[in-house]
PDB file of N, H, CA, C and O in Angstrom:
ATOM      1  N   MET A   1      93.936  94.294  95.683  1.00  0.00           N
ATOM      2  CA  MET A   1      94.169  95.391  96.591  1.00  0.00           C
ATOM      3  C   MET A   1      93.397  96.603  96.102  1.00  0.00           C
ATOM      4  O   MET A   1      93.047  96.705  94.926  1.00  0.00           O
ATOM      5  N   THR A   2      93.143  97.506  97.011  1.00  0.00           N
ATOM      6  H   THR A   2      93.428  97.424  97.966  1.00  0.00           H
ATOM      7  CA  THR A   2      92.409  98.710  96.632  1.00  0.00           C
ATOM      8  C   THR A   2      93.321  99.622  95.815  1.00  0.00           C
ATOM      9  O   THR A   2      94.534  99.420  95.751  1.00  0.00           O
ATOM     10  N   TYR A   3      92.717 100.613  95.201  1.00  0.00           N
ATOM     11  H   TYR A   3      91.732 100.777  95.253  1.00  0.00           H
ATOM     12  CA  TYR A   3      93.471 101.586  94.415  1.00  0.00           C
ATOM     13  C   TYR A   3      94.499 102.294  95.305  1.00  0.00           C
ATOM     14  O   TYR A   3      95.651 102.469  94.908  1.00  0.00           O
ATOM     15  N   GLU A   4      94.084 102.695  96.494  1.00  0.00           N
ATOM     16  H   GLU A   4      93.148 102.552  96.816  1.00  0.00           H
ATOM     17  CA  GLU A   4      94.984 103.389  97.418  1.00  0.00           C
ATOM     18  C   GLU A   4      96.130 102.482  97.863  1.00  0.00           C
ATOM     19  O   GLU A   4      97.275 102.923  97.957  1.00  0.00           O
ATOM     20  N   GLU A   5      95.821 101.229  98.132  1.00  0.00           N
ATOM     21  H   GLU A   5      94.891 100.871  98.056  1.00  0.00           H
ATOM     22  CA  GLU A   5      96.867 100.273  98.508  1.00  0.00           C
ATOM     23  C   GLU A   5      97.858 100.086  97.359  1.00  0.00           C
ATOM     24  O   GLU A   5      99.062  99.951  97.576  1.00  0.00           O
ATOM     25  N   TYR A   6      97.335 100.082  96.147  1.00  0.00           N
ATOM     26  H   TYR A   6      96.357 100.191  95.971  1.00  0.00           H
ATOM     27  CA  TYR A   6      98.201  99.938  94.982  1.00  0.00           C
ATOM     28  C   TYR A   6      99.166 101.114  94.864  1.00  0.00           C
ATOM     29  O   TYR A   6     100.360 100.923  94.635  1.00  0.00           O
ATOM     30  N   LEU A   7      98.650 102.317  95.021  1.00  0.00           N
ATOM     31  H   LEU A   7      97.680 102.472  95.207  1.00  0.00           H
ATOM     32  CA  LEU A   7      99.515 103.497  94.968  1.00  0.00           C
ATOM     33  C   LEU A   7     100.568 103.444  96.073  1.00  0.00           C
ATOM     34  O   LEU A   7     101.720 103.817  95.851  1.00  0.00           O
ATOM     35  N   ASP A   8     100.182 102.989  97.245  1.00  0.00           N
ATOM     36  H   ASP A   8      99.245 102.687  97.425  1.00  0.00           H
ATOM     37  CA  ASP A   8     101.139 102.823  98.343  1.00  0.00           C
ATOM     38  C   ASP A   8     102.214 101.810  97.982  1.00  0.00           C
ATOM     39  O   ASP A   8     103.388 102.010  98.291  1.00  0.00           O
ATOM     40  N   GLU A   9     101.821 100.735  97.335  1.00  0.00           N
ATOM     41  H   GLU A   9     100.867 100.572  97.083  1.00  0.00           H
ATOM     42  CA  GLU A   9     102.779  99.700  96.944  1.00  0.00           C
ATOM     43  C   GLU A   9     103.764 100.228  95.908  1.00  0.00           C
ATOM     44  O   GLU A   9     104.962  99.965  96.003  1.00  0.00           O
ATOM     45  N   VAL A  10     103.275 100.960  94.934  1.00  0.00           N
ATOM     46  H   VAL A  10     102.301 101.174  94.857  1.00  0.00           H
ATOM     47  CA  VAL A  10     104.162 101.549  93.921  1.00  0.00           C
ATOM     48  C   VAL A  10     105.137 102.511  94.597  1.00  0.00           C
ATOM     49  O   VAL A  10     106.328 102.510  94.286  1.00  0.00           O
ATOM     50  N   THR A  11     104.645 103.317  95.505  1.00  0.00           N
ATOM     51  H   THR A  11     103.677 103.318  95.758  1.00  0.00           H
ATOM     52  CA  THR A  11     105.494 104.263  96.237  1.00  0.00           C
ATOM     53  C   THR A  11     106.568 103.515  97.022  1.00  0.00           C
ATOM     54  O   THR A  11     107.736 103.903  97.007  1.00  0.00           O
ATOM     55  N   THR A  12     106.176 102.458  97.698  1.00  0.00           N
ATOM     56  H   THR A  12     105.227 102.143  97.710  1.00  0.00           H
ATOM     57  CA  THR A  12     107.125 101.654  98.477  1.00  0.00           C
ATOM     58  C   THR A  12     108.177 101.031  97.575  1.00  0.00           C
ATOM     59  O   THR A  12     109.360 101.013  97.915  1.00  0.00           O
ATOM     60  N   GLN A  13     107.753 100.526  96.440  1.00  0.00           N
ATOM     61  H   GLN A  13     106.791 100.541  96.165  1.00  0.00           H
ATOM     62  CA  GLN A  13     108.693  99.922  95.492  1.00  0.00           C
ATOM     63  C   GLN A  13     109.740 100.945  95.038  1.00  0.00           C
ATOM     64  O   GLN A  13     110.930 100.635  94.976  1.00  0.00           O
ATOM     65  N   ILE A  14     109.295 102.148  94.726  1.00  0.00           N
ATOM     66  H   ILE A  14     108.328 102.400  94.776  1.00  0.00           H
ATOM     67  CA  ILE A  14     110.228 103.194  94.293  1.00  0.00           C
ATOM     68  C   ILE A  14     111.203 103.514  95.423  1.00  0.00           C
ATOM     69  O   ILE A  14     112.412 103.596  95.204  1.00  0.00           O
ATOM     70  N   TYR A  15     110.680 103.689  96.609  1.00  0.00           N
ATOM     71  H   TYR A  15     109.698 103.622  96.786  1.00  0.00           H
ATOM     72  CA  TYR A  15     111.500 104.028  97.773  1.00  0.00           C
ATOM     73  C   TYR A  15     112.550 102.952  98.060  1.00  0.00           C
ATOM     74  O   TYR A  15     113.715 103.264  98.304  1.00  0.00           O
ATOM     75  N   GLU A  16     112.136 101.706  98.031  1.00  0.00           N
ATOM     76  H   GLU A  16     111.189 101.453  97.833  1.00  0.00           H
ATOM     77  CA  GLU A  16     113.027 100.609  98.401  1.00  0.00           C
ATOM     78  C   GLU A  16     114.018 100.238  97.302  1.00  0.00           C
ATOM     79  O   GLU A  16     115.155  99.875  97.604  1.00  0.00           O
ATOM     80  N   LYS A  17     113.623 100.317  96.060  1.00  0.00           N
ATOM     81  H   LYS A  17     112.700 100.612  95.814  1.00  0.00           H
ATOM     82  CA  LYS A  17     114.473  99.825  94.967  1.00  0.00           C
ATOM     83  C   LYS A  17     115.375 100.882  94.347  1.00  0.00           C
ATOM     84  O   LYS A  17     116.402 100.545  93.757  1.00  0.00           O
ATOM     85  N   TYR A  18     115.013 102.146  94.469  1.00  0.00           N
ATOM     86  H   TYR A  18     114.179 102.420  94.947  1.00  0.00           H
ATOM     87  CA  TYR A  18     115.740 103.169  93.730  1.00  0.00           C
ATOM     88  C   TYR A  18     116.447 104.188  94.624  1.00  0.00           C
ATOM     89  O   TYR A  18     116.874 105.240  94.147  1.00  0.00           O
ATOM     90  N   ASP A  19     116.569 103.889  95.880  1.00  0.00           N
ATOM     91  H   ASP A  19     116.222 103.035  96.267  1.00  0.00           H
ATOM     92  CA  ASP A  19     117.358 104.706  96.799  1.00  0.00           C
ATOM     93  C   ASP A  19     117.002 106.191  96.719  1.00  0.00           C
ATOM     94  O   ASP A  19     117.871 107.048  96.561  1.00  0.00           O
ATOM     95  N   VAL A  20     115.718 106.467  96.829  1.00  0.00           N
ATOM     96  H   VAL A  20     115.012 105.770  96.957  1.00  0.00           H
ATOM     97  CA  VAL A  20     115.253 107.845  96.907  1.00  0.00           C
ATOM     98  C   VAL A  20     114.565 108.021  98.262  1.00  0.00           C
ATOM     99  O   VAL A  20     114.227 107.041  98.926  1.00  0.00           O
ATOM    100  N   THR A  21     114.365 109.255  98.656  1.00  0.00           N
ATOM    101  H   THR A  21     114.639 110.051  98.116  1.00  0.00           H
ATOM    102  CA  THR A  21     113.668 109.484  99.919  1.00  0.00           C
ATOM    103  C   THR A  21     112.205 109.074  99.772  1.00  0.00           C
ATOM    104  O   THR A  21     111.669 108.989  98.667  1.00  0.00           O
ATOM    105  N   GLU A  22     111.586 108.827 100.902  1.00  0.00           N
ATOM    106  H   GLU A  22     112.021 108.896 101.799  1.00  0.00           H
ATOM    107  CA  GLU A  22     110.176 108.482 100.873  1.00  0.00           C
ATOM    108  C   GLU A  22     109.356 109.651 100.320  1.00  0.00           C
ATOM    109  O   GLU A  22     108.399 109.450  99.572  1.00  0.00           O
ATOM    110  N   ALA A  23     109.735 110.856 100.690  1.00  0.00           N
ATOM    111  H   ALA A  23     110.513 111.020 101.298  1.00  0.00           H
ATOM    112  CA  ALA A  23     109.030 112.049 100.194  1.00  0.00           C
ATOM    113  C   ALA A  23     109.132 112.162  98.671  1.00  0.00           C
ATOM    114  O   ALA A  23     108.160 112.518  98.005  1.00  0.00           O
ATOM    115  N   ASP A  24     110.303 111.860  98.128  1.00  0.00           N
ATOM    116  H   ASP A  24     111.093 111.571  98.669  1.00  0.00           H
ATOM    117  CA  ASP A  24     110.460 111.903  96.674  1.00  0.00           C
ATOM    118  C   ASP A  24     109.644 110.813  95.998  1.00  0.00           C
ATOM    119  O   ASP A  24     109.041 111.049  94.951  1.00  0.00           O
ATOM    120  N   ALA A  25     109.620 109.632  96.582  1.00  0.00           N
ATOM    121  H   ALA A  25     110.109 109.440  97.433  1.00  0.00           H
ATOM    122  CA  ALA A  25     108.825 108.539  96.010  1.00  0.00           C
ATOM    123  C   ALA A  25     107.353 108.935  95.958  1.00  0.00           C
ATOM    124  O   ALA A  25     106.671 108.688  94.964  1.00  0.00           O
ATOM    125  N   VAL A  26     106.870 109.548  97.029  1.00  0.00           N
ATOM    126  H   VAL A  26     107.424 109.748  97.837  1.00  0.00           H
ATOM    127  CA  VAL A  26     105.478 110.012  97.055  1.00  0.00           C
ATOM    128  C   VAL A  26     105.269 111.061  95.964  1.00  0.00           C
ATOM    129  O   VAL A  26     104.264 111.026  95.254  1.00  0.00           O
ATOM    130  N   LYS A  27     106.200 111.978  95.831  1.00  0.00           N
ATOM    131  H   LYS A  27     107.016 112.006  96.408  1.00  0.00           H
ATOM    132  CA  LYS A  27     106.103 113.036  94.827  1.00  0.00           C
ATOM    133  C   LYS A  27     106.019 112.444  93.420  1.00  0.00           C
ATOM    134  O   LYS A  27     105.218 112.899  92.603  1.00  0.00           O
ATOM    135  N   PHE A  28     106.834 111.442  93.137  1.00  0.00           N
ATOM    136  H   PHE A  28     107.485 111.073  93.801  1.00  0.00           H
ATOM    137  CA  PHE A  28     106.820 110.815  91.813  1.00  0.00           C
ATOM    138  C   PHE A  28     105.463 110.172  91.524  1.00  0.00           C
ATOM    139  O   PHE A  28     104.929 110.302  90.423  1.00  0.00           O
ATOM    140  N   VAL A  29     104.916 109.482  92.515  1.00  0.00           N
ATOM    141  H   VAL A  29     105.350 109.376  93.409  1.00  0.00           H
ATOM    142  CA  VAL A  29     103.631 108.797  92.325  1.00  0.00           C
ATOM    143  C   VAL A  29     102.498 109.815  92.182  1.00  0.00           C
ATOM    144  O   VAL A  29     101.609 109.638  91.348  1.00  0.00           O
ATOM    145  N   VAL A  30     102.523 110.860  92.977  1.00  0.00           N
ATOM    146  H   VAL A  30     103.244 111.004  93.655  1.00  0.00           H
ATOM    147  CA  VAL A  30     101.487 111.899  92.875  1.00  0.00           C
ATOM    148  C   VAL A  30     101.543 112.564  91.501  1.00  0.00           C
ATOM    149  O   VAL A  30     100.509 112.829  90.888  1.00  0.00           O
ATOM    150  N   ARG A  31     102.741 112.827  91.032  1.00  0.00           N
ATOM    151  H   ARG A  31     103.582 112.612  91.530  1.00  0.00           H
ATOM    152  CA  ARG A  31     102.915 113.438  89.710  1.00  0.00           C
ATOM    153  C   ARG A  31     102.373 112.498  88.619  1.00  0.00           C
ATOM    154  O   ARG A  31     101.693 112.943  87.695  1.00  0.00           O
ATOM    155  N   ALA A  32     102.675 111.221  88.731  1.00  0.00           N
ATOM    156  H   ALA A  32     103.228 110.859  89.482  1.00  0.00           H
ATOM    157  CA  ALA A  32     102.174 110.242  87.753  1.00  0.00           C
ATOM    158  C   ALA A  32     100.655 110.148  87.817  1.00  0.00           C
ATOM    159  O   ALA A  32      99.986 110.039  86.789  1.00  0.00           O
ATOM    160  N   GLN A  33     100.125 110.190  89.017  1.00  0.00           N
ATOM    161  H   GLN A  33     100.668 110.278  89.851  1.00  0.00           H
ATOM    162  CA  GLN A  33      98.667 110.131  89.177  1.00  0.00           C
ATOM    163  C   GLN A  33      98.016 111.362  88.543  1.00  0.00           C
ATOM    164  O   GLN A  33      96.980 111.241  87.888  1.00  0.00           O
ATOM    165  N   ALA A  34      98.598 112.519  88.725  1.00  0.00           N
ATOM    166  H   ALA A  34      99.440 112.617  89.257  1.00  0.00           H
ATOM    167  CA  ALA A  34      98.064 113.749  88.129  1.00  0.00           C
ATOM    168  C   ALA A  34      98.101 113.685  86.608  1.00  0.00           C
ATOM    169  O   ALA A  34      97.271 114.293  85.933  1.00  0.00           O
ATOM    170  N   ALA A  35      99.072 112.942  86.071  1.00  0.00           N
ATOM    171  H   ALA A  35      99.747 112.448  86.619  1.00  0.00           H
ATOM    172  CA  ALA A  35      99.192 112.775  84.619  1.00  0.00           C
ATOM    173  C   ALA A  35      98.310 111.634  84.104  1.00  0.00           C
ATOM    174  O   ALA A  35      98.386 111.255  82.935  1.00  0.00           O
ATOM    175  N   GLU A  36      97.471 111.092  84.997  1.00  0.00           N
ATOM    176  H   GLU A  36      97.408 111.400  85.946  1.00  0.00           H
ATOM    177  CA  GLU A  36      96.518 110.025  84.667  1.00  0.00           C
ATOM    178  C   GLU A  36      97.181 108.702  84.319  1.00  0.00           C
ATOM    179  O   GLU A  36      96.599 107.883  83.608  1.00  0.00           O
ATOM    180  N   PHE A  37      98.395 108.488  84.816  1.00  0.00           N
ATOM    181  H   PHE A  37      98.867 109.153  85.393  1.00  0.00           H
ATOM    182  CA  PHE A  37      99.086 107.230  84.587  1.00  0.00           C
ATOM    183  C   PHE A  37      98.303 106.043  85.157  1.00  0.00           C
ATOM    184  O   PHE A  37      98.351 104.942  84.608  1.00  0.00           O
ATOM    185  N   PHE A  38      97.585 106.272  86.256  1.00  0.00           N
ATOM    186  H   PHE A  38      97.546 107.166  86.701  1.00  0.00           H
ATOM    187  CA  PHE A  38      96.891 105.187  86.949  1.00  0.00           C
ATOM    188  C   PHE A  38      95.396 105.093  86.620  1.00  0.00           C
ATOM    189  O   PHE A  38      94.661 104.390  87.313  1.00  0.00           O
ATOM    190  N   SER A  39      94.945 105.779  85.591  1.00  0.00           N
ATOM    191  H   SER A  39      95.543 106.350  85.028  1.00  0.00           H
ATOM    192  CA  SER A  39      93.511 105.789  85.278  1.00  0.00           C
ATOM    193  C   SER A  39      92.940 104.393  85.081  1.00  0.00           C
ATOM    194  O   SER A  39      91.889 104.066  85.632  1.00  0.00           O
ATOM    195  N   LEU A  40      93.618 103.581  84.310  1.00  0.00           N
ATOM    196  H   LEU A  40      94.471 103.846  83.862  1.00  0.00           H
ATOM    197  CA  LEU A  40      93.117 102.219  84.074  1.00  0.00           C
ATOM    198  C   LEU A  40      93.159 101.369  85.342  1.00  0.00           C
ATOM    199  O   LEU A  40      92.306 100.503  85.539  1.00  0.00           O
ATOM    200  N   HIS A  41      94.133 101.611  86.188  1.00  0.00           N
ATOM    201  H   HIS A  41      94.826 102.314  86.028  1.00  0.00           H
ATOM    202  CA  HIS A  41      94.235 100.863  87.439  1.00  0.00           C
ATOM    203  C   HIS A  41      93.007 101.110  88.319  1.00  0.00           C
ATOM    204  O   HIS A  41      92.542 100.221  89.032  1.00  0.00           O
ATOM    205  N   ASP A  42      92.498 102.340  88.250  1.00  0.00           N
ATOM    206  H   ASP A  42      92.876 103.063  87.671  1.00  0.00           H
ATOM    207  CA  ASP A  42      91.320 102.695  89.038  1.00  0.00           C
ATOM    208  C   ASP A  42      90.099 101.946  88.526  1.00  0.00           C
ATOM    209  O   ASP A  42      89.253 101.515  89.310  1.00  0.00           O
ATOM    210  N   ASP A  43      90.009 101.794  87.215  1.00  0.00           N
ATOM    211  H   ASP A  43      90.696 102.144  86.578  1.00  0.00           H
ATOM    212  CA  ASP A  43      88.855 101.143  86.593  1.00  0.00           C
ATOM    213  C   ASP A  43      88.956  99.622  86.561  1.00  0.00           C
ATOM    214  O   ASP A  43      87.938  98.930  86.548  1.00  0.00           O
ATOM    215  N   LYS A  44      90.173  99.103  86.549  1.00  0.00           N
ATOM    216  H   LYS A  44      91.000  99.665  86.560  1.00  0.00           H
ATOM    217  CA  LYS A  44      90.374  97.658  86.393  1.00  0.00           C
ATOM    218  C   LYS A  44      91.176  97.095  87.566  1.00  0.00           C
ATOM    219  O   LYS A  44      92.407  97.117  87.542  1.00  0.00           O
ATOM    220  N   PRO A  45      90.499  96.603  88.570  1.00  0.00           N
ATOM    221  CA  PRO A  45      91.181  96.081  89.756  1.00  0.00           C
ATOM    222  C   PRO A  45      92.183  94.963  89.455  1.00  0.00           C
ATOM    223  O   PRO A  45      93.140  94.769  90.204  1.00  0.00           O
ATOM    224  N   GLU A  46      91.968  94.238  88.374  1.00  0.00           N
ATOM    225  H   GLU A  46      91.190  94.396  87.766  1.00  0.00           H
ATOM    226  CA  GLU A  46      92.883  93.147  88.026  1.00  0.00           C
ATOM    227  C   GLU A  46      94.282  93.649  87.667  1.00  0.00           C
ATOM    228  O   GLU A  46      95.230  92.866  87.615  1.00  0.00           O
ATOM    229  N   MET A  47      94.408  94.941  87.424  1.00  0.00           N
ATOM    230  H   MET A  47      93.637  95.577  87.467  1.00  0.00           H
ATOM    231  CA  MET A  47      95.720  95.524  87.117  1.00  0.00           C
ATOM    232  C   MET A  47      96.533  95.797  88.379  1.00  0.00           C
ATOM    233  O   MET A  47      97.733  96.061  88.298  1.00  0.00           O
ATOM    234  N   ARG A  48      95.903  95.737  89.523  1.00  0.00           N
ATOM    235  H   ARG A  48      94.928  95.522  89.590  1.00  0.00           H
ATOM    236  CA  ARG A  48      96.556  96.091  90.781  1.00  0.00           C
ATOM    237  C   ARG A  48      97.208  94.866  91.418  1.00  0.00           C
ATOM    238  O   ARG A  48      96.719  94.329  92.412  1.00  0.00           O
ATOM    239  N   THR A  49      98.312  94.441  90.830  1.00  0.00           N
ATOM    240  H   THR A  49      98.709  94.877  90.022  1.00  0.00           H
ATOM    241  CA  THR A  49      99.051  93.291  91.345  1.00  0.00           C
ATOM    242  C   THR A  49     100.445  93.735  91.790  1.00  0.00           C
ATOM    243  O   THR A  49     100.913  94.810  91.417  1.00  0.00           O
ATOM    244  N   LEU A  50     101.090  92.906  92.580  1.00  0.00           N
ATOM    245  H   LEU A  50     100.710  92.032  92.884  1.00  0.00           H
ATOM    246  CA  LEU A  50     102.452  93.216  93.013  1.00  0.00           C
ATOM    247  C   LEU A  50     103.406  93.277  91.827  1.00  0.00           C
ATOM    248  O   LEU A  50     104.299  94.123  91.782  1.00  0.00           O
ATOM    249  N   GLU A  51     103.211  92.378  90.867  1.00  0.00           N
ATOM    250  H   GLU A  51     102.486  91.691  90.903  1.00  0.00           H
ATOM    251  CA  GLU A  51     104.066  92.364  89.683  1.00  0.00           C
ATOM    252  C   GLU A  51     103.906  93.652  88.882  1.00  0.00           C
ATOM    253  O   GLU A  51     104.884  94.233  88.412  1.00  0.00           O
ATOM    254  N   ARG A  52     102.663  94.084  88.736  1.00  0.00           N
ATOM    255  H   ARG A  52     101.868  93.612  89.118  1.00  0.00           H
ATOM    256  CA  ARG A  52     102.393  95.318  87.992  1.00  0.00           C
ATOM    257  C   ARG A  52     102.935  96.531  88.753  1.00  0.00           C
ATOM    258  O   ARG A  52     103.427  97.478  88.139  1.00  0.00           O
ATOM    259  N   ALA A  53     102.846  96.504  90.071  1.00  0.00           N
ATOM    260  H   ALA A  53     102.446  95.735  90.569  1.00  0.00           H
ATOM    261  CA  ALA A  53     103.373  97.604  90.880  1.00  0.00           C
ATOM    262  C   ALA A  53     104.871  97.753  90.667  1.00  0.00           C
ATOM    263  O   ALA A  53     105.389  98.868  90.601  1.00  0.00           O
ATOM    264  N   GLU A  54     105.560  96.631  90.559  1.00  0.00           N
ATOM    265  H   GLU A  54     105.140  95.725  90.612  1.00  0.00           H
ATOM    266  CA  GLU A  54     107.000  96.666  90.317  1.00  0.00           C
ATOM    267  C   GLU A  54     107.306  97.295  88.947  1.00  0.00           C
ATOM    268  O   GLU A  54     108.211  98.122  88.831  1.00  0.00           O
ATOM    269  N   LEU A  55     106.565  96.910  87.934  1.00  0.00           N
ATOM    270  H   LEU A  55     105.830  96.238  88.027  1.00  0.00           H
ATOM    271  CA  LEU A  55     106.752  97.472  86.592  1.00  0.00           C
ATOM    272  C   LEU A  55     106.409  98.960  86.549  1.00  0.00           C
ATOM    273  O   LEU A  55     107.125  99.755  85.940  1.00  0.00           O
ATOM    274  N   ASP A  56     105.309  99.326  87.200  1.00  0.00           N
ATOM    275  H   ASP A  56     104.727  98.681  87.695  1.00  0.00           H
ATOM    276  CA  ASP A  56     104.915 100.731  87.219  1.00  0.00           C
ATOM    277  C   ASP A  56     105.922 101.573  87.992  1.00  0.00           C
ATOM    278  O   ASP A  56     106.212 102.702  87.597  1.00  0.00           O
ATOM    279  N   ALA A  57     106.451 101.051  89.071  1.00  0.00           N
ATOM    280  H   ALA A  57     106.215 100.133  89.393  1.00  0.00           H
ATOM    281  CA  ALA A  57     107.466 101.769  89.849  1.00  0.00           C
ATOM    282  C   ALA A  57     108.682 102.053  88.974  1.00  0.00           C
ATOM    283  O   ALA A  57     109.235 103.153  89.005  1.00  0.00           O
ATOM    284  N   LYS A  58     109.093 101.061  88.200  1.00  0.00           N
ATOM    285  H   LYS A  58     108.645 100.168  88.176  1.00  0.00           H
ATOM    286  CA  LYS A  58     110.248 101.230  87.323  1.00  0.00           C
ATOM    287  C   LYS A  58     109.966 102.305  86.268  1.00  0.00           C
ATOM    288  O   LYS A  58     110.803 103.173  86.024  1.00  0.00           O
ATOM    289  N   THR A  59     108.801 102.244  85.654  1.00  0.00           N
ATOM    290  H   THR A  59     108.121 101.539  85.853  1.00  0.00           H
ATOM    291  CA  THR A  59     108.427 103.228  84.639  1.00  0.00           C
ATOM    292  C   THR A  59     108.394 104.633  85.226  1.00  0.00           C
ATOM    293  O   THR A  59     108.935 105.571  84.641  1.00  0.00           O
ATOM    294  N   ILE A  60     107.768 104.772  86.363  1.00  0.00           N
ATOM    295  H   ILE A  60     107.329 104.010  86.839  1.00  0.00           H
ATOM    296  CA  ILE A  60     107.653 106.088  86.994  1.00  0.00           C
ATOM    297  C   ILE A  60     109.026 106.610  87.384  1.00  0.00           C
ATOM    298  O   ILE A  60     109.326 107.786  87.177  1.00  0.00           O
ATOM    299  N   TYR A  61     109.856 105.751  87.943  1.00  0.00           N
ATOM    300  H   TYR A  61     109.613 104.795  88.112  1.00  0.00           H
ATOM    301  CA  TYR A  61     111.194 106.191  88.327  1.00  0.00           C
ATOM    302  C   TYR A  61     111.988 106.643  87.099  1.00  0.00           C
ATOM    303  O   TYR A  61     112.663 107.672  87.133  1.00  0.00           O
ATOM    304  N   GLU A  62     111.902 105.885  86.038  1.00  0.00           N
ATOM    305  H   GLU A  62     111.353 105.049  86.010  1.00  0.00           H
ATOM    306  CA  GLU A  62     112.647 106.230  84.820  1.00  0.00           C
ATOM    307  C   GLU A  62     112.138 107.526  84.183  1.00  0.00           C
ATOM    308  O   GLU A  62     112.898 108.228  83.516  1.00  0.00           O
ATOM    309  N   GLN A  63     110.878 107.839  84.382  1.00  0.00           N
ATOM    310  H   GLN A  63     110.260 107.268  84.924  1.00  0.00           H
ATOM    311  CA  GLN A  63     110.279 109.030  83.781  1.00  0.00           C
ATOM    312  C   GLN A  63     110.246 110.218  84.737  1.00  0.00           C
ATOM    313  O   GLN A  63     109.703 111.266  84.386  1.00  0.00           O
ATOM    314  N   ARG A  64     110.800 110.086  85.912  1.00  0.00           N
ATOM    315  H   ARG A  64     111.241 109.235  86.198  1.00  0.00           H
ATOM    316  CA  ARG A  64     110.641 111.073  86.987  1.00  0.00           C
ATOM    317  C   ARG A  64     111.100 112.478  86.633  1.00  0.00           C
ATOM    318  O   ARG A  64     110.547 113.445  87.158  1.00  0.00           O
ATOM    319  N   ASN A  65     112.067 112.623  85.780  1.00  0.00           N
ATOM    320  H   ASN A  65     112.516 111.838  85.354  1.00  0.00           H
ATOM    321  CA  ASN A  65     112.589 113.951  85.470  1.00  0.00           C
ATOM    322  C   ASN A  65     112.080 114.508  84.151  1.00  0.00           C
ATOM    323  O   ASN A  65     112.523 115.569  83.712  1.00  0.00           O
ATOM    324  N   LYS A  66     111.177 113.820  83.533  1.00  0.00           N
ATOM    325  H   LYS A  66     110.816 112.958  83.890  1.00  0.00           H
ATOM    326  CA  LYS A  66     110.603 114.304  82.275  1.00  0.00           C
ATOM    327  C   LYS A  66     109.576 115.382  82.590  1.00  0.00           C
ATOM    328  O   LYS A  66     108.760 115.215  83.496  1.00  0.00           O
ATOM    329  N   SER A  67     109.609 116.451  81.872  1.00  0.00           N
ATOM    330  H   SER A  67     110.272 116.587  81.136  1.00  0.00           H
ATOM    331  CA  SER A  67     108.667 117.536  82.141  1.00  0.00           C
ATOM    332  C   SER A  67     107.311 117.302  81.502  1.00  0.00           C
ATOM    333  O   SER A  67     106.333 117.936  81.897  1.00  0.00           O
ATOM    334  N   ASN A  68     107.226 116.418  80.533  1.00  0.00           N
ATOM    335  H   ASN A  68     108.021 115.904  80.212  1.00  0.00           H
ATOM    336  CA  ASN A  68     105.981 116.154  79.834  1.00  0.00           C
ATOM    337  C   ASN A  68     105.190 115.069  80.563  1.00  0.00           C
ATOM    338  O   ASN A  68     105.636 113.922  80.602  1.00  0.00           O
ATOM    339  N   PRO A  69     104.029 115.392  81.144  1.00  0.00           N
ATOM    340  CA  PRO A  69     103.245 114.379  81.854  1.00  0.00           C
ATOM    341  C   PRO A  69     102.857 113.196  80.973  1.00  0.00           C
ATOM    342  O   PRO A  69     102.606 112.107  81.489  1.00  0.00           O
ATOM    343  N   LYS A  70     102.804 113.385  79.667  1.00  0.00           N
ATOM    344  H   LYS A  70     103.008 114.270  79.248  1.00  0.00           H
ATOM    345  CA  LYS A  70     102.454 112.282  78.776  1.00  0.00           C
ATOM    346  C   LYS A  70     103.538 111.210  78.785  1.00  0.00           C
ATOM    347  O   LYS A  70     103.304 110.083  78.349  1.00  0.00           O
ATOM    348  N   ALA A  71     104.713 111.554  79.276  1.00  0.00           N
ATOM    349  H   ALA A  71     104.904 112.470  79.630  1.00  0.00           H
ATOM    350  CA  ALA A  71     105.801 110.589  79.350  1.00  0.00           C
ATOM    351  C   ALA A  71     105.438 109.436  80.276  1.00  0.00           C
ATOM    352  O   ALA A  71     106.010 108.352  80.164  1.00  0.00           O
ATOM    353  N   PHE A  72     104.494 109.654  81.190  1.00  0.00           N
ATOM    354  H   PHE A  72     104.029 110.535  81.281  1.00  0.00           H
ATOM    355  CA  PHE A  72     104.083 108.606  82.114  1.00  0.00           C
ATOM    356  C   PHE A  72     103.158 107.594  81.459  1.00  0.00           C
ATOM    357  O   PHE A  72     102.971 106.496  81.981  1.00  0.00           O
ATOM    358  N   ARG A  73     102.591 107.946  80.342  1.00  0.00           N
ATOM    359  H   ARG A  73     102.743 108.839  79.918  1.00  0.00           H
ATOM    360  CA  ARG A  73     101.635 107.058  79.689  1.00  0.00           C
ATOM    361  C   ARG A  73     102.349 106.111  78.754  1.00  0.00           C
ATOM    362  O   ARG A  73     103.319 106.486  78.095  1.00  0.00           O
ATOM    363  N   LYS A  74     101.872 104.897  78.696  1.00  0.00           N
ATOM    364  H   LYS A  74     101.084 104.593  79.231  1.00  0.00           H
ATOM    365  CA  LYS A  74     102.431 103.908  77.779  1.00  0.00           C
ATOM    366  C   LYS A  74     101.324 103.239  77.027  1.00  0.00           C
ATOM    367  O   LYS A  74     101.581 102.366  76.198  1.00  0.00           O
TER     368      LYS A  74
END
């Protein structure tokens, strides 16, 4: 999938699995993207899988209230 499709999938996963509004899910993903959480995903298309989207959604959701953008990096 494309990078944009991947971000959409992560957003959808957050929205559907964690009972947040769609607007909040988008906000979480945009914040993670600004913190360069998805840098490798942009460079390595093989990272853009449904399984990885599920894991990234969980990580982003768990880190959503952290003020340090580095919290998104693993």
